[in-house]
N, C-alpha and C positions, 0 to 999 in steps of 0.2 A: 616708212623706212624700217627695215628689219633691224633687230637689236645689234646684229654684228656689223651693220653699216652705219650705226648712229655715230656722228662725230662728237668729240668733246667740244663744248662751247663755253666761251668766256667773254664777258664784257667788262672792260675796265677803262680807267682814266689814264691817258698816256702822257700827261704832264705838259709843262709849258715849253714848247719848242725843243731845242737841244739841251735845255738846262739839266735834265736828269743825267746826261753824260758829261756835264761840265762841273760835277761835284757841288751842285747847288744844295745847300743845307735844307731848303724848303721842300726838297724832293726825297729826303732820306727815307721816309716811310714807304714811298712808292718804290724806290730802289730796292729796299729790303724785301718788299712784297713780291716784286717781279723776279728778283734773283732766286727766291725760294719757290716760286710757283711751279716751275717745271718738275720739281721733285714730287709734286702732288698730282701730276698729270701723267697719263701714258705717253711714252715718246711717240710723237706723230711721224708719219711718213711725209706729210706735207702740211703746210699752214696756209689758210685762207684768211686774210685780214680785210674786214670791211672798214675802210678808213673814212673818218670824218673830213678828211682834207682832199676829197676828190668827188666831184659832182659831174654827171654827164646826162644828156637827154634820155638815155636808156642805161640800165645797169651795164657797166663795162668792166672788163677784166684785163689785167696785165698779161700780155702774151709773149713777152720777150723771154728767151732762154737764159739770158744773163742781164737782168734789168739794171740800168744805171742808177745812180743816186739822184734824187730830186730834192734839193734843199729848199723847201717851201717855207722859209722863214728869212728874216732879215734883221740886221742890226746887232748881231752877235759877234763874239771874238772869232778870229781866223780859224781856230781849231774846230769851231762848229761846222765849218765848210770842208773839213778834212775827214770827217766821220765817214767810214766806209763799212757797208754791210754787204759782203760779196756772196750772198746766198744765190743759188740758182733759181730761176723761175721754173714754171711747170706748164709749158704750152699745151700738153695733152690734157691736163686737168682743166686749164682755162677753157679749152674747147668743150669738154664734157659739161662744165658748169653752164656755159652759154647754151648748149643743147638742152640741158635740163630746164633752164628758165624758159626757153622757147617752147618746149613741150607743154609747159604750164600756161602758155599764152602770154608770156612776158618777153617783149623784145629785148635783145641783148647784143653786145658788141665786144670785140677784142681790140685792144690798143697795143700794138707791137713796139711802140716807141717810148712810152712814158716809163719813168723809173719809180723806185721805191720812195714814197714820201715819208715824213717823220712819224706819221701814224703807224707805219710799219717798222721803220728801222730803229726808232728809239726803243720801243718795248722789246723787240726781238734781240736787240743788242744786249739787253739786260737778261733776257730769258734764255736765249740760245746764242751766246757770244761766239761760238765756233762757226756760226753761219753755215752749218752743214745739213740743213733741212730745206728742201725746196719750198719757196714761198711765193705767193701772188696776192694781188689785191683785187677787191671788188668795189666799184664806186657806189656812191649814193646816186639817187635819181633826182635830177633837177625838179624843182617844185616842192621837194621835201614833204611829200604827203606821208603822214604816219601810216595810213591804211596801205599804201603801196609798198612801204618797206616791210610791214608785217607780211604782205603777200609775197614779197621776194623771199623772205625767210621760209614761208610755207612751201614755196616752189622748190627750194633747195632740199626739202625732204626727199625729193625724187632722186637725189644724187647718190649713186652707188659707188662709194669710195671708202675703203677701210682705213682706219688710223689717221683720220683727218682732224686737225685742230682748227676750229673756226673762232676767230677773235673779232669781236666788235670793239674797235679802237676809237674811243671818243673821250668824253669827260662828263660825269653826271652833274657837274656845275660848270657853266661856261659863260659867265658874265665878265668879259675882259676888263671893263671899266672897274668893276668891283674887285677884281683880283689885285689891281695895282693902286687903287685909290679908295681904300676902305679903312674904316676903323674896325679892327678885328672884334671888338666888343659889340659891334652893332650888326655885323654881317651874319653872325652865327644863328640867331633866332630865325631869321627869314629863310636861310638856306636849310636849317635843320628840319623845318616843317616839310619842305619839298623832298629832302632826302628820305625822311620817314615815310612819306607817301610813296615814293618810288620803291623803297625796300618792301613795304607792305604789298604793293601791287605785284612785284615780281615773285616774292617768296611765300605769300599767303596761300592757304588751302582754299582757293576759289576756283570756279570753273575756268577753263582756258578761254571760253567765250567772254566771260566777265573781265578777265585779264586783258584781253585784246580790246574790249570796249573802253576800258580805262586808259590803255596806252594810245588808242586812237584819239581819245578826247583829253590827252595829257595837258593841253592848255588850260583846262578847267581845274587842274590841281593847284593847291595853294602856292602862291609865289612862283608859278611856273615860268612866266615871262621875265621875272626878275632873274631867275636862275639860268634861263635859256632865252635871251633876247632873239637869238636865231638858233634853230634846233638841230643843226648839222652834227653837233657832238652828242646828241641824245639818240638820234635815229639808228646808229649801229646797234643799239640795244633792241630796237623794234625788230630788226632783221634776226637777231639772236633769239628773241622771244618767239617769233614766228616759226623759226626753224625748230626750236626745242619743243614747242607745243605743250609745255608743262611748267610747273613752278620751278624757279631757280633757287640757288643757295647763295646766301650772302657770304662773300669770302674776303671782303675788305670794307671797313667802315672807319676811316681815319682822315687825316688832313693832308692835303697836298697844297703847297704854297699858302698854308694857313687856312685853307678852306676845306670843309668836310666834303668827302665824296665817297662813292660806293663802287664796289665791283661784285659781279655775280658769276656763278658757273652753273652749268647744267650737265 
């Protein structure tokens, strides 16, 4: 991908359901971070979000011109189901991404019915509250193969679209049981070791081949399955790392819901 067509890439933790928009104090560091992040980025013409909350047999894109809201959570107050993020979609960009993946030998699809899930509308409500930038989502691929998601990222290097912001929307720690049933004095050491490994893997001056080797074998990292009993919130990072093809920069290292997590940019 030529320099003028390189997208800005960010991977971050999108918080617990709608809580960041419900004034939850455990999300204040995330709210502050996401509210300030656009001032550190070029203003995009479009935003592509790889959401941890969508899995399909092949990578699938939102194709609607005006995607509806998809409240993919339950048990929250009524106002959680009144959140609206009325950004336009970008059907032409969805088609171009599908074509780019297919040219790289990766089957892809477009879904014209599905709406924005909270992996998109929570962070973008904080980052771009005016909802005046076209946005669309790319699903994960069922099976959750780390190698396949790195390959999806690499395939996206063939996309020729200026001023695109690509967001990997996941969570660098995602053990739901530990979030809500933990002793804060006991969780930190186990998670810290994994977060340190992840930060070193993404930001260190190693070859991209070595970086991808470590990401492919992420289960071998210390406390990997404790931090990610299921890896759907980690794999948006693999897409970002595959697309970037280089070391990332640590832009957030703090606690959300009392648990340390990280964010990166390229």
